[in-house]
C-alpha positions in Angstrom: -22.1 12.7 -3.9 -19.6 15.7 -3.9 -19.4 17.0 -7.4 -15.6 17.0 -7.4 -15.5 13.2 -7.3 -14.8 11.5 -10.6 -13.3 8.4 -11.9 -9.5 8.6 -12.3 -7.5 6.3 -14.4 -4.9 4.2 -12.7 -1.6 5.9 -12.0 1.2 4.5 -14.1 4.0 3.2 -11.9 7.7 3.0 -12.7 10.2 0.9 -10.8 13.9 0.2 -10.6 14.8 -3.5 -10.6 18.1 -3.9 -8.7 19.4 -6.8 -6.7 21.5 -7.0 -3.6 22.4 -9.1 -0.6 20.6 -8.7 2.7 19.9 -10.0 6.2 16.4 -11.1 7.0 16.4 -10.8 10.8 13.2 -9.2 12.0 15.0 -6.9 14.5 17.3 -5.2 12.0 20.1 -3.1 13.5 19.5 0.5 12.2 21.6 2.3 14.8 24.3 3.1 12.3 22.0 3.9 9.4 22.2 7.6 8.5 18.9 8.3 6.7 16.9 11.5 6.7 13.7 10.7 5.0 12.3 13.6 3.0 8.6 14.2 3.6 6.9 17.1 1.8 3.4 18.5 2.6 2.0 19.2 -0.9 -1.4 19.1 0.7 -0.5 22.2 2.8 1.3 24.0 0.1 -1.4 23.7 -2.5 -4.2 24.8 -0.2 -2.3 27.7 1.5 -3.9 30.9 0.4 -0.5 32.7 -0.1 -0.1 33.0 -3.9 -2.3 33.1 -6.9 -2.6 29.9 -8.9 -0.8 31.5 -11.8 2.2 31.9 -9.5 1.8 28.8 -7.4 1.4 26.1 -10.1 4.8 26.8 -11.8 6.5 26.9 -8.4 5.0 23.6 -7.4 5.8 22.1 -10.8 9.4 23.1 -10.4 9.6 21.9 -6.8 8.0 18.5 -7.3 9.0 17.8 -10.9 7.7 14.7 -12.5 5.5 13.8 -9.5 3.5 17.1 -9.8 2.8 16.2 -13.5 1.5 12.8 -12.5 -0.5 14.3 -9.7 -2.0 17.0 -11.9 -2.6 15.0 -15.0 -3.3 11.4 -13.9 -4.6 11.7 -10.3 -6.7 14.9 -10.4 -7.2 14.9 -14.2 -7.0 18.7 -14.3 -5.1 19.0 -17.5 -1.5 19.1 -18.8 1.4 21.0 -17.2 1.9 24.1 -19.2 -1.7 24.3 -20.3 -2.8 28.0 -19.9 -6.1 26.8 -18.5 -4.4 24.8 -15.7 -4.2 27.6 -13.1 -8.0 28.1 -13.4 -8.6 24.4 -13.2 -6.6 24.2 -10.0 -8.4 27.2 -8.6 -11.7 25.4 -9.2 -10.4 22.3 -7.4 -8.8 24.1 -4.4 -11.8 26.4 -3.8 -14.5 23.8 -4.4 -16.8 23.9 -1.3 -16.4 20.2 -0.6 -12.7 19.7 -1.3 -11.7 22.8 0.6 -13.6 21.5 3.6 -11.8 18.2 3.3 -8.5 20.0 3.0 -9.2 21.9 6.2 -10.1 18.7 8.0 -6.8 17.1 6.8 -4.9 20.1 8.1 -6.5 19.8 11.5 -6.0 16.1 11.8 -2.5 16.1 10.4 -1.1 19.3 11.8 1.5 17.0 13.5 2.8 14.2 11.2 5.8 13.4 13.4 4.7 10.0 14.6 4.2 8.8 11.0 7.5 10.4 10.0 9.4 8.6 12.7 7.8 5.3 11.8 8.4 5.7 8.1 12.0 6.7 8.7 12.7 3.7 10.9 11.1 1.4 8.3 13.0 2.8 5.4 16.2 2.5 7.4 15.5 -1.2 7.7 14.6 -1.3 4.0 18.0 0.3 3.2 19.8 -2.5 5.2 17.8 -5.2 3.5 18.1 -3.7 0.0 21.0 -1.3 0.0 21.0 -0.6 -3.7 17.3 0.2 -4.0 15.7 3.6 -4.1 14.5 5.3 -0.9 11.6 7.4 -2.0 10.8 11.0 -1.3 7.4 11.0 0.5 4.7 13.5 -0.4 1.4 14.0 1.4 -1.5 15.0 -0.9 -5.2 15.6 -1.2 -6.2 13.1 -3.8 -9.9 13.9 -4.1 -10.8 10.6 -2.6 -9.1 8.6 -5.4 -5.8 7.4 -4.0 -4.7 6.2 -0.6 -1.2 5.5 -1.8 0.5 6.2 -5.2 4.1 5.7 -6.4 6.3 6.9 -9.2 9.9 6.0 -9.7 11.2 8.2 -6.9 8.2 9.4 -5.0 5.7 7.8 -2.6 2.5 9.8 -2.2 0.0 9.4 0.7 -3.5 10.7 0.2 -4.3 12.0 3.6 -7.9 12.6 2.7 -8.3 8.8 2.6 -7.2 8.5 6.3 -9.8 10.6 8.1 -11.5 7.8 10.0 -14.1 5.2 9.0 -16.9 7.5 10.1 -15.8 10.6 8.2 -19.0 12.0 6.7 -17.8 12.5 3.2 -16.9 8.8 2.8 -20.6 8.1 2.9 -21.3 10.7 0.3 -18.8 9.1 -2.0 -20.4 5.8 -1.3 -17.4 3.8 -0.2 -18.4 0.3 0.9 -18.2 -0.3 4.6 -15.4 -2.8 4.3 -13.2 -0.2 2.6 -14.0 2.5 5.1 -12.7 0.4 8.0 -9.2 0.8 6.5 -9.4 4.6 6.3 -7.9 5.0 9.7 -4.7 6.9 10.6 -3.1 3.8 12.1 -2.9 2.2 8.6 -0.9 4.9 6.9 2.6 3.5 7.5 1.8 -0.1 6.6 -0.2 1.0 3.5 2.6 3.3 2.4 5.2 0.5 2.7 3.0 -2.0 1.0 2.5 0.5 -1.9 6.2 1.0 -2.2 7.4 -2.6 -2.1 4.8 -3.8 -4.5 6.2 -1.3 -7.1 9.8 -2.3 -6.3 9.0 -6.0 -6.5 6.5 -6.5 -9.3 4.4 -9.7 -9.6 6.2 -11.9 -12.0 4.8 -12.2 -15.6 4.8 -15.9 -15.1 2.3 -15.7 -12.2 -0.7 -17.5 -13.5 -1.9 -19.8 -10.7 -3.3 -19.4 -7.3 -0.1 -20.6 -5.6 1.8 -17.9 -7.6 -0.7 -15.3 -6.5 -0.7 -16.1 -2.8 3.0 -16.6 -2.5 3.7 -13.2 -4.1 1.2 -11.6 -1.7 2.8 -13.6 1.2 6.2 -12.2 0.3 4.9 -8.6 0.4 3.4 -9.2 3.8 6.6 -10.9 5.0 8.5 -7.8 4.0 6.2 -5.8 6.3 7.2 -8.2 9.1 10.8 -7.1 8.5 10.1 -3.4 8.0 7.5 -3.0 10.8 8.6 -5.6 13.5 6.5 -3.9 16.2 3.3 -3.5 14.1 0.5 -6.0 14.7 -0.6 -8.5 12.0 -4.1 -7.1 11.6 -2.7 -3.6 10.7 -0.3 -5.1 8.2 -2.9 -7.0 6.3 -5.8 -4.6 7.0 -8.0 -7.0 9.1 -9.8 -6.4 12.4 -8.7 -8.4 15.4 -11.8 -10.6 14.9 -11.0 -11.3 11.3 -7.4 -12.3 12.1 -8.7 -14.6 14.8 -11.1 -16.2 12.3 -8.1 -16.9 9.9 -6.1 -18.5 12.7 -9.1 -20.6 13.9 -9.9 -21.8 10.4 -6.4 -22.2 9.0 -6.6 -26.0 8.6 -10.1 -25.9 7.1 -9.1 -23.2 4.6 -6.0 -25.1 3.5 -8.0 -28.4 3.3 -10.5 -26.6 1.0 -7.9 -25.3 -1.3 -6.2 -28.7 -1.5 -9.4 -30.8 -1.9 -10.8 -28.5 -4.5 -7.5 -28.5 -6.4 -7.4 -24.7 -6.4 -3.7 -24.2 -5.6 -2.4 -24.9 -9.0 -5.4 -23.8 -11.0 -4.6 -21.4 -13.8 -8.2 -20.3 -14.2 -8.4 -17.1 -12.3 -12.2 -17.4 -12.0 -11.6 -20.5 -9.8 -9.6 -18.7 -7.1 -10.2 -14.9 -7.6 -12.6 -14.7 -4.7 -9.9 -15.9 -2.3 -7.5 -13.1 -3.2 -9.8 -10.3 -4.0 -11.0 -7.3 -1.9 -14.4 -7.5 -0.4 -16.4 -7.6 2.8 -15.7 -11.4 3.3 -14.5 -14.4 1.3 -17.4 -15.8 -0.7 -17.9 -19.5 0.1 -16.7 -19.1 3.6 -18.9 -17.8 6.4 -19.5 -14.1 6.6 -17.3 -13.7 9.6 -14.3 -14.4 7.4 -12.2 -11.5 6.0 -11.5 -11.1 2.3 -8.1 -12.2 0.8 -7.9 -15.3 3.0 -5.7 -16.8 0.3 -3.2 -14.0 0.8 -3.2 -14.6 4.5 -2.4 -18.3 3.9 0.4 -17.3 1.5 1.8 -15.1 4.3 1.9 -18.1 6.7 3.6 -20.3 4.0 6.3 -17.6 3.4 6.9 -17.1 7.1 7.4 -20.9 7.5 9.6 -21.0 4.5 11.9 -18.3 5.9 11.9 -19.9 9.3 12.9 -23.3 7.9 15.5 -21.9 5.5 17.6 -19.5 7.6 20.3 -19.0 4.9 17.7 -17.4 2.6 17.9 -13.6 2.7 15.1 -11.2 2.0 16.5 -10.4 -1.5 16.8 -14.1 -2.2 13.2 -14.5 -1.3 12.0 -11.7 -3.5 14.1 -13.0 -6.4 12.8 -16.5 -6.1 10.0 -16.8 -8.7 9.3 -20.5 -8.0 6.2 -20.3 -5.9 5.7 -24.1 -5.8 9.3 -24.5 -4.8 8.8 -22.1 -1.9 5.7 -24.1 -0.8 7.6 -27.4 -1.0 10.6 -26.0 1.0 8.4 -24.4 3.6 7.1 -27.7 4.9 4.0 -25.8 5.6 1.6 -27.5 8.0 -1.5 -25.5 8.9 -2.3 -25.2 12.6 -5.2 -27.1 14.0 
């Protein structure tokens, strides 16, 4: 295991809670939206050998503000901004044999970030139409030390490019990531992961969420927003499944739904009863090993889709403000496909 790898405490996330009216059409007209998404390459700036760390760290701190503090203190755990020892800590990080090799590989893979920039810009234009009073983040690409794919603060969305170097990237085996996680470390997942990370901080899970139906409807809402923001992206990318796993869900939709109903799981408030259906993993325990994890979330997605189809006057903001998961289920007239 590379010696720079360490446990990092979860990054604290701040959000703004603002409401607005919106249109929920999947093909949102963005032709008149004037938005220039700001994307900064902190990964390149930090590892460029152009200045000493004594000069570079204050410059980056001024440039990136609060985000640089969170990156330094919470994500990399290198010490506090202003600590006299910080430049040396950064020097050890940047010139570490392993991490410098990773940074070089990131530079080579992401020399051109224009495709992701275009996709993110279009998605956030749609977001601005749906939620005109909400924050459009500044996007920063980083080297996270294999700790974060996506991280968000109040105004910044960070993408850890070292977590998108392909499932077979050698260092992932050294860090001992499980196989099911490595399959998601592909470049094609960056945009959907970034948007998922942002909307889950803008629309927090309600404090009242304490049953399986609350959990899966919330996750279904997030995935439905991806339908709106990424109308040309396939479902497997949005949820992080393979094509075979997505097919398994479609083929077994009725059986899964019957299981949840018959076992009285939907309204259970005992997380131990339903945790395995919403948790990450190689498959869903209790279903066959060809199943993906988070099958409950996938079903929640189908319920929310049907709810929105059957209630055309409900806007995206109405959906996200509706905390009544059981009401959404009832109004969806959800019927699983055979």
